[in-house]
C-alpha positions as a Markdown table, in Angstrom:
| # | Residue | x | y | z |
|---|---|---|---|---|
| 1 | Met | 52.3 | -28.7 | 8.3 |
| 2 | Thr | 53.4 | -25.3 | 9.4 |
| 3 | Gln | 51.1 | -22.6 | 10.5 |
| 4 | Ile | 51.8 | -20.5 | 7.4 |
| 5 | Lys | 50.8 | -23.4 | 5.1 |
| 6 | Lys | 47.6 | -23.9 | 7.0 |
| 7 | Leu | 46.7 | -20.3 | 6.8 |
| 8 | Leu | 47.5 | -20.0 | 3.1 |
| 9 | Ile | 45.9 | -23.1 | 2.0 |
| 10 | Asn | 42.6 | -22.7 | 3.8 |
| 11 | Thr | 41.8 | -19.0 | 3.8 |
| 12 | Thr | 43.3 | -17.2 | 0.9 |
| 13 | Asn | 42.0 | -17.2 | -2.7 |
| 14 | Pro | 45.1 | -16.7 | -4.9 |
| 15 | Ser | 43.1 | -14.8 | -7.6 |
| 16 | Ile | 43.0 | -11.1 | -7.6 |
| 17 | Glu | 39.6 | -9.6 | -6.7 |
| 18 | Ala | 38.4 | -6.0 | -6.8 |
| 19 | Arg | 38.1 | -4.6 | -3.3 |
| 20 | Asp | 35.9 | -1.8 | -2.0 |
| 21 | Leu | 38.3 | 0.9 | -0.8 |
| 22 | Ser | 35.8 | 2.2 | 1.7 |
| 23 | Leu | 35.9 | -1.2 | 3.5 |
| 24 | Ile | 39.7 | -1.0 | 3.7 |
| 25 | Glu | 39.5 | 2.6 | 4.9 |
| 26 | Val | 37.0 | 1.8 | 7.7 |
| 27 | Lys | 39.6 | -0.5 | 9.4 |
| 28 | Thr | 41.9 | 2.5 | 10.4 |
| 29 | Gly | 39.9 | 5.6 | 9.5 |
| 30 | Asn | 42.5 | 6.4 | 6.8 |
| 31 | Leu | 42.9 | 4.7 | 3.5 |
| 32 | Tyr | 46.6 | 5.4 | 3.2 |
| 33 | Glu | 47.2 | 4.1 | 6.8 |
| 34 | Ser | 45.4 | 0.9 | 5.9 |
| 35 | Ile | 47.4 | 0.4 | 2.8 |
| 36 | Ser | 50.6 | 1.1 | 4.8 |
| 37 | Ile | 49.6 | -1.7 | 7.3 |
| 38 | Ile | 48.8 | -4.0 | 4.4 |
| 39 | Ala | 52.2 | -3.3 | 2.9 |
| 40 | Lys | 54.1 | -4.0 | 6.2 |
| 41 | Arg | 52.2 | -7.2 | 6.7 |
| 42 | Ala | 52.8 | -8.3 | 3.1 |
| 43 | Asn | 56.6 | -7.8 | 3.7 |
| 44 | Gln | 56.4 | -9.9 | 6.9 |
| 45 | Ile | 54.5 | -12.7 | 5.0 |
| 46 | Asn | 56.9 | -12.6 | 2.1 |
| 47 | Thr | 60.0 | -12.8 | 4.4 |
| 48 | Lys | 58.5 | -15.9 | 6.2 |
| 49 | Ile | 57.6 | -17.6 | 3.0 |
| 50 | Lys | 61.0 | -16.9 | 1.5 |
| 51 | Asp | 62.9 | -18.2 | 4.6 |
| 52 | Glu | 60.7 | -21.4 | 4.7 |
| 53 | Leu | 61.3 | -22.0 | 1.0 |
| 54 | His | 65.0 | -21.5 | 1.2 |
| 55 | Arg | 65.2 | -23.9 | 4.2 |
| 56 | Lys | 63.3 | -26.6 | 2.3 |
| 57 | Leu | 65.3 | -26.2 | -0.9 |
| 58 | Glu | 68.7 | -26.2 | 0.9 |
| 59 | Glu | 68.0 | -29.9 | 1.6 |
| 60 | Phe | 68.3 | -30.6 | -2.1 |
| 61 | Gly | 71.5 | -28.5 | -2.7 |
| 62 | Ser | 74.7 | -30.2 | -3.5 |
| 63 | Leu | 78.2 | -29.0 | -3.0 |
| 64 | Asn | 79.3 | -29.4 | -6.6 |
| 65 | Asp | 76.6 | -27.9 | -8.7 |
| 66 | Asn | 77.4 | -28.2 | -12.4 |
| 67 | Leu | 75.1 | -27.3 | -15.2 |
| 68 | Glu | 75.7 | -30.7 | -16.7 |
| 69 | Glu | 74.6 | -32.5 | -13.5 |
| 70 | Ile | 71.2 | -31.0 | -13.0 |
| 71 | Asn | 68.9 | -33.8 | -11.7 |
| 72 | Glu | 65.2 | -33.6 | -11.6 |
| 73 | Asn | 64.0 | -34.1 | -8.1 |
| 74 | Lys | 60.2 | -34.6 | -7.9 |
| 75 | Glu | 60.0 | -33.4 | -4.3 |
| 76 | Gln | 61.9 | -30.2 | -5.2 |
| 77 | Ile | 59.6 | -29.5 | -8.1 |
| 78 | Glu | 56.5 | -30.1 | -6.0 |
| 79 | Ile | 57.7 | -27.8 | -3.3 |
| 80 | Ser | 58.4 | -25.1 | -5.9 |
| 81 | Arg | 55.0 | -25.5 | -7.5 |
| 82 | Phe | 53.3 | -25.3 | -4.1 |
| 83 | Tyr | 54.9 | -21.9 | -3.4 |
| 84 | Glu | 54.1 | -20.7 | -6.9 |
| 85 | Arg | 50.4 | -21.4 | -6.4 |
| 86 | Met | 50.3 | -19.5 | -3.2 |
| 87 | Ala | 48.5 | -16.2 | -3.1 |
| 88 | Asn | 50.5 | -13.1 | -3.4 |
| 89 | Pro | 51.6 | -11.7 | 0.1 |
| 90 | Ala | 49.7 | -8.4 | -0.6 |
| 91 | Ile | 46.5 | -10.4 | -1.3 |
| 92 | Gln | 47.0 | -12.4 | 1.9 |
| 93 | Ala | 47.7 | -9.2 | 3.9 |
| 94 | Thr | 44.6 | -7.5 | 2.5 |
| 95 | His | 42.5 | -10.6 | 3.4 |
| 96 | Glu | 43.9 | -10.6 | 6.9 |
| 97 | Leu | 43.1 | -6.8 | 7.4 |
| 98 | Leu | 39.6 | -7.2 | 6.1 |
| 99 | Asn | 39.0 | -10.2 | 8.4 |
| 100 | Asp | 40.5 | -8.4 | 11.5 |
| 101 | Lys | 43.4 | -10.8 | 11.8 |
| 102 | Ile | 46.0 | -8.0 | 11.9 |
| 103 | Tyr | 46.7 | -6.2 | 15.1 |
| 104 | His | 47.8 | -2.6 | 14.5 |
| 105 | Arg | 48.2 | 0.5 | 16.6 |
| 106 | Lys | 49.4 | 4.0 | 16.2 |
| 107 | Lys | 52.8 | 5.0 | 17.7 |
| 108 | Asp | 51.1 | 7.8 | 19.6 |
| 109 | Glu | 48.9 | 5.3 | 21.4 |
| 110 | Ala | 51.8 | 3.2 | 22.8 |
């Protein structure tokens, strides 16, 4: 099982929860900076998930796709359902920021 799956299955609750903005602000000292970090991390997570999903679904692709020849493949359906049940990347990124799992620095501090 890949690292992404382990992280997503074990730590992130897929339901949306209200968050205290002061806790998010404390992480960087600026609420907008924290939200920017969350957004960038969410984009990274989304890209990784999308790439992984496409790689898995390519195995099921056929060269001559016709609308009449759509076959139900249980593995393909289960893979799709697994990714649908995952938490939103923004929720995952917020969870990572609040649990100090994201490394961030200002460009000035390089």
